[in-house]
C-alpha positions in Angstrom: 52.6 -27.9 134.4 52.0 -30.9 136.1 54.1 -30.5 139.1 52.0 -27.6 140.4 49.0 -30.0 140.2 50.4 -32.9 142.4 49.7 -31.6 145.7 48.3 -34.6 148.1 44.9 -35.2 148.4 43.2 -34.0 151.5 39.8 -34.7 153.3 37.4 -31.8 153.4 37.5 -29.6 156.4 33.9 -29.3 156.5 31.8 -32.1 155.8 29.3 -31.8 152.7 26.3 -31.7 154.3 26.6 -29.3 157.0 27.2 -26.6 154.2 23.4 -26.4 153.7 22.7 -26.3 157.2 25.1 -23.6 157.7 24.1 -21.5 155.2 20.2 -21.9 154.7 18.7 -23.8 157.9 20.6 -21.6 160.5 19.3 -18.8 158.8 15.9 -19.8 158.3 15.4 -21.0 161.9 16.9 -17.6 163.2 13.7 -15.9 160.9 11.2 -18.2 162.5 12.3 -17.6 166.0 12.1 -13.9 165.1 8.8 -14.3 163.7 7.4 -16.6 166.6 8.5 -13.5 169.1 6.1 -11.3 167.6 7.0 -10.7 164.1 4.5 -10.0 160.9 3.5 -13.1 158.1 4.7 -10.3 155.5 7.9 -9.6 157.3 8.3 -13.3 157.4 7.7 -14.0 154.1 10.2 -11.4 152.8 13.0 -12.4 155.1 12.6 -16.1 153.3 12.3 -14.3 150.0 15.6 -12.5 150.9 17.4 -15.8 152.4 16.6 -17.6 149.3 17.6 -14.6 146.8 20.9 -14.4 148.5 21.8 -18.0 148.2 20.8 -17.9 144.3 23.0 -14.6 143.8 26.1 -15.9 146.1 26.2 -19.1 143.8 25.6 -17.5 140.5 28.3 -15.1 141.1 30.6 -17.8 142.7 30.5 -19.7 139.5 30.9 -16.9 137.2 33.8 -15.8 138.9 35.0 -19.6 139.5 34.4 -20.2 135.6 36.4 -16.8 134.6 39.3 -17.2 136.5 39.2 -20.8 137.3 41.9 -23.5 137.0 42.5 -26.9 138.1 42.5 -27.4 141.4 46.1 -28.1 143.0 45.5 -31.6 143.5 43.7 -32.5 140.3 46.7 -35.3 139.2 45.5 -37.2 142.6 41.7 -36.7 142.0 42.2 -38.2 138.4 44.9 -40.8 139.0 44.2 -41.8 142.4 47.1 -44.7 141.8 49.6 -42.0 141.0 50.0 -43.3 137.6 48.9 -41.1 134.4 47.3 -43.4 132.2 48.3 -41.5 128.7 51.3 -41.1 126.9 52.4 -37.7 127.5 53.7 -37.2 123.8 50.9 -38.8 121.5 48.1 -38.8 124.1 47.6 -42.6 123.5 46.2 -44.8 126.1 49.6 -47.0 127.8 48.5 -50.4 128.6 
């Protein structure tokens, strides 16, 4: 089983800090631009609530699916043992010196 979990560890394709900016701030600014060009405060309020609700629901559904069908990542071994050595005996589970 461990052979299919030993894929090499790779860097992120998208920086961690770019994700919230793309998913929340970009639509938020698009909503604000629409509001400044003649939108109603009522529409602005509902648009922002809709954006935040959609982000919340997306996170909940994604986590539920990951918990239901998830398994360790393909690079699990290299994330847990970056030096490439397993530190536990495979038979007894005791820590090796």
